[in-house]
N, C-alpha and C positions, 0 to 999 in steps of 0.2 A: 504494500500500500504506500502510495506516494503522497506527500503533503501538498495541500492546495494553497493558493495565494489568498490571504485575508484582505490585505490592503497594500497599495503602493504609496510610498511616501517620497515625493520629489524633493531633491535637495534645493534649499533656497540659497540664493547668491548673497554672500556677506563678505565682500573683499576686505582685506586687511592692508591698508595703504594701497600699494600697487600690486599686491599679491592676490591673484584670482583665487577666491575661496568659495566653496560650496559646502553646505552643511545639511545633511539629511536627518541628523539626530543630535540634539532634540529638535522636534518639529512641532507644528501647531496641533497635530493629532496624535503625537507619540512623544511622551516625555522621556522615556527610556525603554530599553528592551532588555530588562534585567537578566544578566548583570552588565550588559553593554550600555554605556551611558552617553557617548558622544562620538561623533565622527566629523572631522574636517577633511575636505578634499581640496588640496592646494594645486592649482594648475588644471590642465597642462598649459604651459606658457613658455616663452622664450626670453631669456635674459641676455641683454647685450653685454659687450665688454665693459669693464670698469663699473660694474653695478654695485649696489649697496647690499645685495644678498637678502637673506631671510631676516625678518624683524624680531625673532624670538630670543631676545637676550635673557640674562639670568632671571628666573622666576621660581617660586616655590611650589611644591605639591605635597599633599599628604592624603593617605587613605585609599589609593587606587593604583592602577598600573596604566602606563601609556605604551601602546604598540604603534610604531611608526614604520611605514612601508615606503621605501624610496624607489619609486617607479622609474623616474628619470632624474638625472642630476646627482649631486653629492650633498651630504649632510654631515656637519661636524657636531658632535655631542660632547659636552663637558659638564661635570656635576660636582657637587660638594662632597661626594664620596670618593673622589679621586679618579673617576672613570673618564676616559677621553678616547674618542675614536672618530675617524672619518669613514662613513659608510657610503658606498657608491651605488649606482643604479642596480636594482634587483635585490638589494640588501634590506635588512630589517633591524630595527632597534626595539628591544623589549626592556622597559624600565619599571621596576617596582619602587614606587615612591614610598610606600609603607609609612613609617613613623615620621618621615619628613626628609625632603631633599631639595636642594636648589640646583636647577639645571638650565643649560642654554642649548638651543638648537639653532645653529647659524650656518651660513654658507662658508666653506673654507676659503682661504685667501686665493687659491687657484681658481675657484669658480667665480669669485668676485672679479678677478682679473680677466678671465677669458670669457665668461658667460656660457650659455648653452641652454638646452631644454631642462625644464624642471616640472616634476609632478610627484606629489607626496600625499599619502594618506596618514592621518593620525587617529587612532581609536583609543578611547578610554574604557577600561574594564574595571568594574568595581571590585573591591576586596570585602570579604565578610568582616563583621565586627571583630572576630577573633584574630584577624590578620592585619587590621588597619595599622597597628603599631609594630608590624614586623620590620626587620632590618631592611633598609633600602638595598637594591641590587640593580645591576645593569648587565644586559647581554647585547653585544653588537655582532650581527651576522652579515658577512659579505655574501654575494650571490652564490659563490661556490660552496658556502657552508650549508646551503639549504637543499635537501634532497628533492628530486623531481620525479613525479609519477607520470608516465606517458600512456595515454589511452586513445581509443577510437582511431587506431591506425595512424597515430601521430597528430590527429586533429585537436587533441586536448592535452594540455599539460597542467599538472597540479603541483604547486610548491607547498610542501608540508613543513610548517613552521613550528607548530606545537600539537601535541596529541598524536594519535595514530590514524592514518587514513590509507585505505587500500593496502594494508599490511606494512606501511612505511611509517616510521616514527620521526617526528620533527626534533630538532636540536634543543628546543626550549622545553624545560620541565615546568609547566605552569603550576603555581601554588594551589590553584583551585580547579584543575582538571580541564582548562579551556583547550579546545581543539581549534586551531587557526590555520587557514590556508589562503593562497591566492590561486586563481585558475585562469588560464588563457585558452580560449576556444577559437579555432578557425571557423569561418562560415560553413555551416552544415555539420559542425562537430556536435556531438552529444555526450553527456556524462550524467550518471546517476550518483549523486553525492549522499553520503550517509547523514541521517538526521535522527538520532535516537529519540524515542518517545520520551517526553517530559523535559527535553533539553530546549533551551531558547536558541533559535537559529538566527544568526546574523548574516544577511546576504545583501550586498550592495553591488549594483552594476556600475562599474567604474567607466567602462566604455563599451560601445557597440549595442546591438539589439539582440535580445534573447527571448525565448519562450520558456516559461517555467510552469510546468503542469498544464500546458496549453494556453496560459495567459501571456499576452505580449507585454514585454517590459523594455522600455526605452532606457538609454543611459542616464546616469545620475539619479537613480532611484533606489531607495531602500525597500526591500521586499519583506513585508511582514507575513509570515506563514502561519497557517493553522497547525495545531498539534494533532493532526489526523493521519499521520503516517510515519514511517521510519526511514524515508529517504526523500530526496528532491531530484526531479528529472529536469535537466536543463538542455535546451537545444539552441545553438547559435544561429541566428538569422544572418548576421554579419560577423566579422571578426569581433571578438568581445573579450573583456577582462572582468573578473569577479573578485570581490573580497568575500570569503565564506568561512564561517566558523560556527561553533556552538558551545554551550556551557550550561550547567545546571543553574536555574534561577536561585538567587540568594533569599528572596522573600523577606527582606529587611527594609526598615525605613531608610530613605536616602535624603540627606540634607547636603546640598551642594551650594557652595558660595565661592565664586572665583576659582582659585586653584586648589581648593580643599573639598573633599567629599567624605562626609562622616555620617553618623546616625542621628545626631542631635545638634541643635544650635549651640548648646554649651560646648560640645566637642569642636565645633567650628571656631568658636571664640578662643578656645584653648590653643588650637592650631595657630591662629593669628598671633596670640601672645608668644607662643614658643618661637615662631618665626622671627618676630621683632626682637626677641631676647637672644637671638643668635644660636638657637638650639638646632637649627637645620644645617649647621656647618658654614664654611666660608663660601663666598661668591666665586664662581669659576672665573679664571683669567681668560678673557676672550682672545688675548694675543696668542694663545696656544692653538687657536683654530687654524 
């Protein structure tokens, strides 16, 4: 039995300066898809030489995880836990903010100097109350670190980032059992993706047109599915790319304010006090990017 489409949620345009940004979640009809909280889709766009790069200088987080997919371009990560990396096209960053971290996501000096194409997705995944104060952590994966499953005579490829899909395990060991992939389909390619009963499925059409359970889906739409099956059938009308994952809902209160996601307003206030008291560590040195 395959899941059916409940609702399509188009991304709304919300540029950040000159950075093209679309956001399907949260949206006017869907505040969250527990435990998935937020998705920003930056680009696709072209940066010219001698550009200012991405605007995400040092800022704090507590209580959740950020998963960043670099589809095109390069992204430098620096944080107060001492982690630093430059991830190139096809790579992924998985950061556990946990008890508190200050991080920066900026363009490396080489990208600002030369320019080039850029497209990035950032997904926020909530942590349960028992893990909100877990130790911060960071994993940076280059394209070659991510296993690929090839299906439908080469018309479909699935990058396995976390969890196990088609018998292949991803390199990220999620604290909460999140399964996360990206999939590329050529026109006429078909794939049946696992969607275990009771799990919240996150599916976003990054580009191209697809049919999901017989429903036509245009690009830049979040697909909310019914929990009425244990897989999802996807057929590509044109070349397409998907962000696809699933996880058990946490079924806990969510209070989000700016860069913090906790269970109560009191916990949000405490996060702000801890940040201003310097308990998140030092501010990353952007000259290292």
